[in-house]
C-alpha positions in Angstrom: -0.1 -0.1 -0.2 3.0 2.4 1.2 4.6 1.6 -2.4 1.5 2.4 -4.2 1.1 5.7 -2.7 4.5 6.7 -3.7 4.2 5.4 -7.1 0.9 7.7 -7.4 2.7 10.5 -5.9 5.5 10.3 -8.6 3.1 10.1 -11.4 1.1 12.8 -10.1 4.4 15.4 -10.1 5.4 13.9 -13.8 1.6 14.5 -15.2 2.0 18.3 -13.6 5.4 18.9 -14.8 4.3 18.1 -18.3 1.1 19.7 -18.1 2.4 23.5 -17.3 4.4 24.6 -20.3 6.5 28.0 -20.0 4.9 30.9 -21.7 6.9 32.4 -24.5 6.6 35.4 -26.9 8.4 36.2 -30.2 11.1 39.0 -30.1 11.5 40.5 -33.4 15.2 40.3 -34.3 17.0 41.4 -37.4 18.0 38.0 -38.2 15.7 35.6 -36.4 12.9 35.0 -33.8 14.1 33.9 -30.7 11.6 32.2 -27.9 12.5 34.0 -24.4 10.3 33.4 -21.4 8.5 36.7 -20.7 9.8 37.1 -17.2 13.5 36.8 -18.5 15.8 39.7 -19.2 19.0 38.9 -21.2 22.2 40.5 -20.7 22.0 43.4 -23.1 25.5 44.2 -24.5 26.1 47.4 -26.6 28.9 48.0 -28.7 29.7 50.2 -31.8 29.2 47.4 -34.1 25.6 46.8 -32.6 24.8 50.6 -33.0 25.8 50.7 -36.6 23.6 47.7 -37.3 20.7 49.2 -35.5 21.0 52.5 -37.6 21.1 50.7 -40.7 17.9 49.3 -40.0 16.2 52.1 -38.1 17.5 54.5 -40.9 15.2 57.5 -40.0 16.8 57.8 -36.6 20.4 58.4 -38.0 20.2 62.0 -36.9 20.8 60.9 -33.5 23.4 58.6 -34.2 26.3 60.8 -33.1 24.6 61.7 -29.5 23.8 58.0 -28.9 27.2 56.8 -29.4 28.3 59.6 -27.4 26.1 58.6 -24.6 27.2 54.9 -24.5 30.9 55.9 -24.8 30.5 58.0 -21.5 28.8 54.9 -19.9 31.3 52.4 -21.1 28.7 50.9 -23.5 26.5 49.7 -20.4 23.0 49.1 -20.6 21.0 52.1 -19.6 17.3 51.1 -19.7 17.1 47.6 -18.1 17.2 46.5 -14.5 17.2 42.8 -13.3 13.7 42.3 -14.1 12.6 44.7 -16.8 12.6 48.0 -18.6 13.9 50.4 -15.7 11.1 52.9 -13.8 12.9 56.0 -15.3 12.4 54.3 -18.9 8.9 54.0 -18.3 8.5 57.6 -17.0 10.5 59.0 -20.0 8.1 56.8 -22.1 5.0 58.7 -20.5 6.5 62.1 -21.1 7.1 61.1 -24.9 3.5 60.2 -25.2 2.2 63.5 -23.7 4.6 65.6 -25.6 1.6 67.8 -26.4 1.9 69.4 -23.0 5.1 70.8 -24.1 3.8 72.4 -26.8 5.3 70.0 -29.1 3.5 68.2 -31.9 6.2 66.1 -33.3 6.0 62.4 -33.3 9.4 60.0 -33.0 10.0 57.8 -36.0 9.3 54.1 -35.2 7.1 55.0 -32.3 5.0 52.1 -33.1 8.2 49.7 -32.3 8.5 51.3 -28.9 5.1 51.0 -28.2 5.2 47.2 -28.6 8.2 47.1 -26.3 6.1 48.6 -23.5 3.0 46.7 -24.4 2.7 43.7 -22.0 0.3 41.9 -24.0 2.4 42.2 -27.5 2.9 39.1 -29.3 6.0 40.4 -30.9 8.3 43.0 -29.5 11.8 44.3 -30.5 14.7 42.4 -29.2 16.2 43.7 -25.9 19.1 45.0 -27.6 17.0 46.9 -30.2 14.7 48.1 -27.2 17.8 49.4 -25.5 18.8 51.6 -28.5 15.2 52.6 -29.4 15.0 54.1 -26.0 18.2 55.9 -26.2 16.9 57.4 -29.4 13.9 58.2 -27.8 15.6 59.9 -25.2 17.6 62.0 -27.7 14.4 62.8 -29.4 12.9 64.1 -26.1 15.7 65.9 -25.1 16.4 67.8 -28.6 12.8 68.6 -28.7 12.1 69.8 -25.1 15.7 71.0 -24.0 17.2 72.3 -27.1 14.5 73.4 -29.8 15.7 74.6 -33.2 19.2 74.1 -34.0 21.7 77.2 -34.0 22.0 77.4 -37.6 18.2 77.7 -38.2 18.3 80.2 -35.1 20.6 82.5 -37.2 18.7 82.1 -40.5 15.4 83.4 -38.9 17.4 86.4 -37.1 17.8 85.2 -33.5 21.2 86.2 -32.6 20.9 85.7 -28.7 23.7 83.2 -27.4 22.3 79.6 -28.0 22.8 77.5 -25.2 25.0 74.2 -25.3 24.0 71.2 -23.6 25.2 67.5 -23.1 22.6 65.1 -23.7 24.9 62.6 -22.0 25.3 64.6 -18.7 21.5 65.4 -18.8 20.6 62.1 -19.1 22.9 61.4 -15.9 21.2 64.0 -13.9 17.6 62.6 -14.7 18.3 59.1 -13.8 19.5 60.3 -10.3 16.4 62.5 -10.1 13.9 61.6 -12.3 11.5 64.5 -11.0 13.6 67.0 -13.0 11.8 65.5 -16.1 8.8 67.6 -14.7 10.6 70.9 -14.0 14.2 71.8 -13.7 15.2 75.4 -14.1 18.8 74.3 -14.7 17.5 72.8 -18.0 14.9 75.2 -19.1 14.5 79.0 -19.0 12.0 79.8 -16.0 9.4 81.4 -18.3 8.9 78.0 -20.0 7.2 76.4 -16.9 5.0 79.5 -16.6 4.0 79.2 -20.2 3.4 75.4 -19.9 0.8 76.2 -17.0 -0.8 79.0 -19.3 -0.9 76.3 -22.2 -2.6 74.0 -19.8 -5.0 76.6 -18.7 -6.0 77.6 -22.3 -6.4 74.1 -23.5 -8.9 73.7 -20.8 -10.8 76.6 -21.5 -10.9 75.4 -25.1 -12.1 71.9 -24.1 -14.8 73.4 -21.9 -16.2 75.5 -24.9 -15.7 78.7 -22.7 -14.3 80.8 -25.3 -17.5 82.5 -26.7 -17.4 85.1 -29.4 -18.6 88.4 -28.1 -21.0 89.6 -30.4 -21.2 93.5 -31.5 -22.8 95.6 -34.2 -20.1 96.0 -36.7 -21.7 98.9 -38.4 -23.2 100.9 -35.4 -20.4 100.0 -33.0 -19.8 102.7 -30.3 -16.9 102.6 -27.9 -18.3 101.2 -24.3 -17.7 103.5 -21.1 -18.6 103.0 -17.4 -22.1 102.4 -16.7 -23.0 101.7 -20.3 -25.7 98.8 -20.6 -25.6 96.0 -23.3 -25.5 92.3 -23.9 -21.8 93.1 -25.2 -20.8 94.0 -21.9 -22.4 90.9 -20.5 -20.2 88.8 -22.8 -17.1 90.8 -22.1 -17.7 90.0 -18.3 -17.9 86.3 -19.0 -14.6 86.4 -21.0 -12.8 88.4 -18.4 -13.9 86.0 -15.9 -12.9 82.6 -17.7 -9.2 84.4 -18.3 -8.9 85.7 -14.6 -9.2 89.4 -14.9 -12.3 89.4 -12.6 -13.0 86.6 -9.8 -16.6 86.1 -10.5 -19.1 86.5 -13.2 -22.3 88.4 -12.0 -24.0 88.0 -15.4 -24.8 91.8 -15.5 -24.8 93.6 -18.4 -24.0 96.9 -16.6 -20.4 98.3 -17.1 -19.7 98.5 -13.3 -16.7 98.9 -10.8 -16.1 95.3 -10.9 -15.9 95.2 -14.6 -13.9 98.5 -14.6 -11.3 96.9 -12.5 -11.1 93.7 -15.0 -10.9 96.0 -18.0 -7.7 97.6 -16.5 -6.3 94.3 -15.6 -6.8 93.0 -19.1 -5.3 96.2 -20.7 -2.3 96.0 -18.4 -2.0 92.4 -19.4 -2.1 93.4 -23.0 0.2 96.3 -22.9 -2.6 98.7 -23.6 -3.1 102.5 -22.7 -4.6 102.3 -19.2 -8.3 103.7 -19.3 -11.9 102.4 -19.2 -12.9 102.7 -22.7 -13.6 99.4 -24.7 -13.0 100.1 -28.6 -14.2 97.9 -31.6 -10.1 97.0 -31.6 -10.2 95.8 -28.2 -13.4 93.6 -28.8 -11.5 92.4 -32.1 -8.7 91.5 -29.7 -10.6 89.7 -27.4 -12.5 87.7 -29.9 -8.9 86.2 -31.3 -9.8 82.5 -31.6 -8.4 80.7 -28.8 -6.6 78.1 -31.1 -4.5 81.4 -32.3 -3.7 82.1 -28.3 -2.8 78.5 -27.7 -0.5 78.4 -30.8 1.2 81.7 -29.7 2.0 80.0 -26.1 3.6 77.0 -27.8 5.7 79.2 -30.2 6.9 81.2 -27.1 7.8 78.0 -25.3 9.7 77.3 -28.2 11.6 80.3 -27.9 12.2 79.7 -24.2 14.0 76.4 -25.2 16.6 78.8 -26.9 17.5 80.9 -23.9 20.2 79.7 -21.7 18.6 78.7 -18.1 21.3 80.5 -16.2 19.9 84.0 -17.4 17.0 84.4 -15.3 19.7 83.6 -12.4 22.1 86.2 -13.4 22.8 88.8 -10.6 22.1 91.8 -12.9 20.9 92.1 -16.7 18.8 94.2 -18.9 16.2 92.5 -21.0 14.3 94.1 -23.8 11.1 92.6 -25.1 10.4 93.9 -28.4 6.7 93.0 -28.9 5.7 94.2 -25.3 7.6 97.5 -25.9 9.4 97.1 -22.6 12.7 97.1 -21.0 13.3 95.4 -17.6 16.5 96.1 -15.5 16.9 92.9 -13.3 19.2 93.1 -10.1 19.4 90.2 -7.6 16.2 88.7 -9.1 14.1 91.7 -8.7 12.7 94.0 -11.4 14.7 97.3 -10.1 12.8 99.3 -13.2 10.5 98.8 -16.0 10.2 101.2 -18.7 8.3 101.7 -21.9 10.3 101.8 -25.1 10.1 102.2 -28.8 11.7 100.0 -31.1 12.6 99.9 -35.1 10.1 100.1 -37.9 9.2 97.1 -40.1 11.8 98.7 -42.4 14.2 99.1 -39.7 13.8 96.4 -37.5 15.5 96.1 -34.2 17.7 93.2 -34.1 17.2 90.2 -31.6 20.8 89.5 -30.0 22.7 90.1 -26.7 25.7 92.1 -25.7 27.7 93.5 -22.5 26.9 97.0 -21.6 30.1 98.5 -20.9 29.8 102.4 -20.5 27.0 105.1 -20.0 27.3 108.4 -22.2 25.8 111.3 -20.7 25.0 114.4 -23.2 26.1 112.3 -26.1 26.8 113.4 -29.5 24.6 111.6 -32.3 26.9 110.3 -35.2 24.1 110.3 -37.8 24.4 106.8 -39.5 25.3 107.2 -43.5 22.1 105.5 -44.5 20.3 108.3 -42.8 22.3 111.0 -44.2 21.9 109.2 -47.9 18.4 108.6 -47.7 17.3 111.6 -45.7 19.4 114.3 -44.6 21.0 115.2 -48.1 17.7 115.8 -49.5 16.5 118.2 -46.8 20.0 120.0 -46.7 19.4 120.8 -50.6 15.9 122.1 -49.7 17.1 124.2 -46.7 21.0 125.1 -46.5 20.4 126.2 -42.7 19.1 122.6 -41.9 22.1 121.3 -39.8 22.3 124.6 -37.8 18.7 124.7 -37.1 19.0 121.3 -35.8 22.3 121.8 -33.7 24.0 119.4 -36.3 27.5 120.0 -37.9 29.8 118.2 -40.5 32.6 116.2 -38.5 35.4 114.4 -40.8 32.9 113.8 -43.5 30.3 112.8 -41.5 27.1 114.5 -39.7 26.7 114.6 -36.0 24.3 116.3 -33.7 25.9 118.2 -30.8 24.8 117.6 -27.3 21.5 119.2 -26.0 17.7 118.5 -25.2 17.0 118.3 -28.7 19.5 115.7 -29.5 17.9 112.5 -31.1 19.4 110.5 -28.5 18.2 112.4 -25.7 20.6 113.1 -22.7 22.0 109.5 -22.0 23.0 106.3 -24.0 23.8 102.9 -23.1 26.4 101.6 -25.2 27.3 97.9 -25.5 29.5 97.0 -28.7 27.7 95.0 -31.4 28.0 95.0 -35.3 24.7 96.3 -35.7 25.5 99.6 -34.2 22.2 99.3 -32.0 22.1 100.8 -28.4 19.7 102.0 -25.8 19.3 105.8 -25.5 16.8 108.6 -23.9 14.8 110.6 -26.7 13.4 114.1 -26.7 10.1 112.6 -28.6 8.4 111.7 -25.3 4.9 112.0 -26.9 5.6 108.7 -29.2 5.2 106.8 -25.6 1.3 107.6 -25.9 0.9 105.2 -28.5 0.1 101.5 -28.0 2.2 100.2 -30.9 5.6 101.8 -30.7 7.5 101.1 -34.0 9.1 104.4 -34.8 12.9 104.2 -34.8 15.8 103.2 -36.9 16.6 100.4 -35.1 18.0 101.7 -31.7 15.9 101.1 -28.6 14.5 104.3 -27.1 13.9 104.3 -23.4 11.3 106.5 -21.6 12.8 106.0 -18.1 16.5 106.5 -19.5 17.6 108.7 -16.6 16.1 106.5 -14.2 18.1 103.4 -15.5 21.2 105.3 -15.6 20.4 106.2 -11.7 19.7 102.5 -11.0 22.7 101.1 -12.6 25.0 103.5 -11.1 23.2 103.3 -7.7 26.0 101.5 -5.8 28.8 103.2 -7.5 30.1 106.1 -5.1 31.7 108.0 -8.1 28.6 108.6 -9.7 26.1 110.1 -7.1 22.6 111.4 -8.6 23.8 115.0 -8.7 26.8 114.4 -10.5 24.4 112.1 -13.1 22.1 115.5 -13.3 24.9 117.6 -14.1 26.4 115.1 -16.7 23.0 115.3 -18.3 22.6 118.8 -18.6 23.2 118.9 -22.1 26.4 120.8 -22.2 29.1 118.3 -22.8 29.5 114.5 -23.6 30.7 112.6 -20.7 31.6 108.9 -20.4 31.3 106.7 -17.6 33.0 103.5 -17.8 31.0 100.6 -15.9 33.2 98.9 -13.4 31.0 95.5 -14.1 29.7 94.9 -17.6 26.0 94.3 -17.6 24.6 91.8 -19.8 21.8 92.7 -22.1 19.4 90.8 -23.8 17.1 91.8 -26.7 14.5 89.4 -27.2 11.0 88.8 -29.0 8.4 87.2 -27.0 4.7 87.7 -27.8 3.5 85.9 -24.9 4.8 86.5 -21.3 3.6 85.1 -17.9 4.4 87.0 -14.8 5.3 86.0 -11.3 1.5 86.0 -10.4 0.8 83.7 -13.1 -1.0 86.0 -15.4 -0.4 85.8 -19.0 0.1 88.6 -21.5 -0.3 88.7 -25.5 1.7 91.2 -27.3 1.6 92.3 -31.1 3.6 90.2 -33.5 5.1 93.6 -34.8 7.8 92.0 -37.2 5.6 89.0 -38.3 8.1 86.5 -36.6 5.3 84.2 -35.2 4.0 83.5 -38.6 7.5 82.5 -39.9 8.2 80.4 -36.6 4.9 78.7 -36.9 5.6 77.7 -40.4 9.1 76.3 -39.3 7.9 74.3 -36.4 4.3 73.0 -37.4 4.2 73.1 -41.5 3.8 69.5 -42.7 6.7 69.7 -44.7 9.1 70.1 -41.9 11.1 67.3 -41.1 11.0 65.9 -37.3 13.9 67.1 -34.9 
């Protein structure tokens, strides 16, 4: 009986052993199909030969080959994306980020994304080999990093007239830091200019407004529209109130059709955000601006997120700098992370556009001469002198070595102070006697230089900590009697940029006119069907 029991147990074990077969799946390989257990992870060996073979098969990824090889060389060709069990947690997080590139304002799709999807699909019957998956994920990382952290390449930036310094980044070094702290995938102001994340939050908000169908068109009588003013009553006022509530200029929507004090405050906030003249009047132009399709606003945000990718992240961390934003017609003097001065400016016309570039301010010139550019002499002055022989004397000008210059004084075209930063474009900041031009909302009047409304205040702020230049000495130097130069003890970086959307520290977004049509050209570059993927 005991022998029978033992025999039965042996038969049972053998039966169960043959009844349960290991589960296998097919792995796609360039040469053959290999059966591997789902829970097993082969030892992934990467070398230059396997990398070359990979790019022959996945030829659409060849643009990333140099960066991929650089990454593996710095890691001694060790696997990046596998642990003892499966694809690492960081690999899964990065895959999710690539799946939601739209949140980054990016509409690109990675080549061979379907193959990567299979690698992450637990139920897929066929998957890329582990070696191919390893290399696909490294290419996925370079694709993501180049799109999110770099943006348009430096050569293209120069072609589109963006001469601010392009940031240089190492994808290998960034990868090391991301693996150590994967939270940096969500936000890292060491990788991206801080304004980028503010625009990203605004993008999320405006997409939700679009999804919730809250961007209702404000209706007006086109033929008989009259400017709206406080205490007017109309259905248009009710619709304006709803819009200002949706975007956050007022805290509640009372549904009232009366232009009351609550709406007045909202209108002022809206105009402040858009850089408009601060009053309570709502013109047809204001209504047209409010009626800009939300899809256009979303695209504007995305375009400016792209511009933020070009800016070195360290810019916002500098101790002191001057930033000019052409579309907003504003200058910002930043010191120790705070706005010490914000001033209105006016910039070049469409024929004489202000160039987008950076430099280092090294001196301030008080009561300056204006050396009239040769182009102005040729195109404007010669004809005026021919008509009026006293033109130069009447305008405090004189010939000087074959050139014309305007002598110091209150009517000098540069005003009473200029801020110099050597550059091949001969552009600088300066004061102006034409103060009335700052009353216009769209201020494109100059020959390319930047005219600063608060020029004297800017000089005082810059020299505030210099005991050699107290305010009374600045006042005397700006009397217009003779040119006086102050060499700065420390050069100040100055950045002349172009942002048509900007978010302040309170999270309020401003939209500005695309005065030089640069949004349109960048839109075509980034989102045209004919553009190749980064």
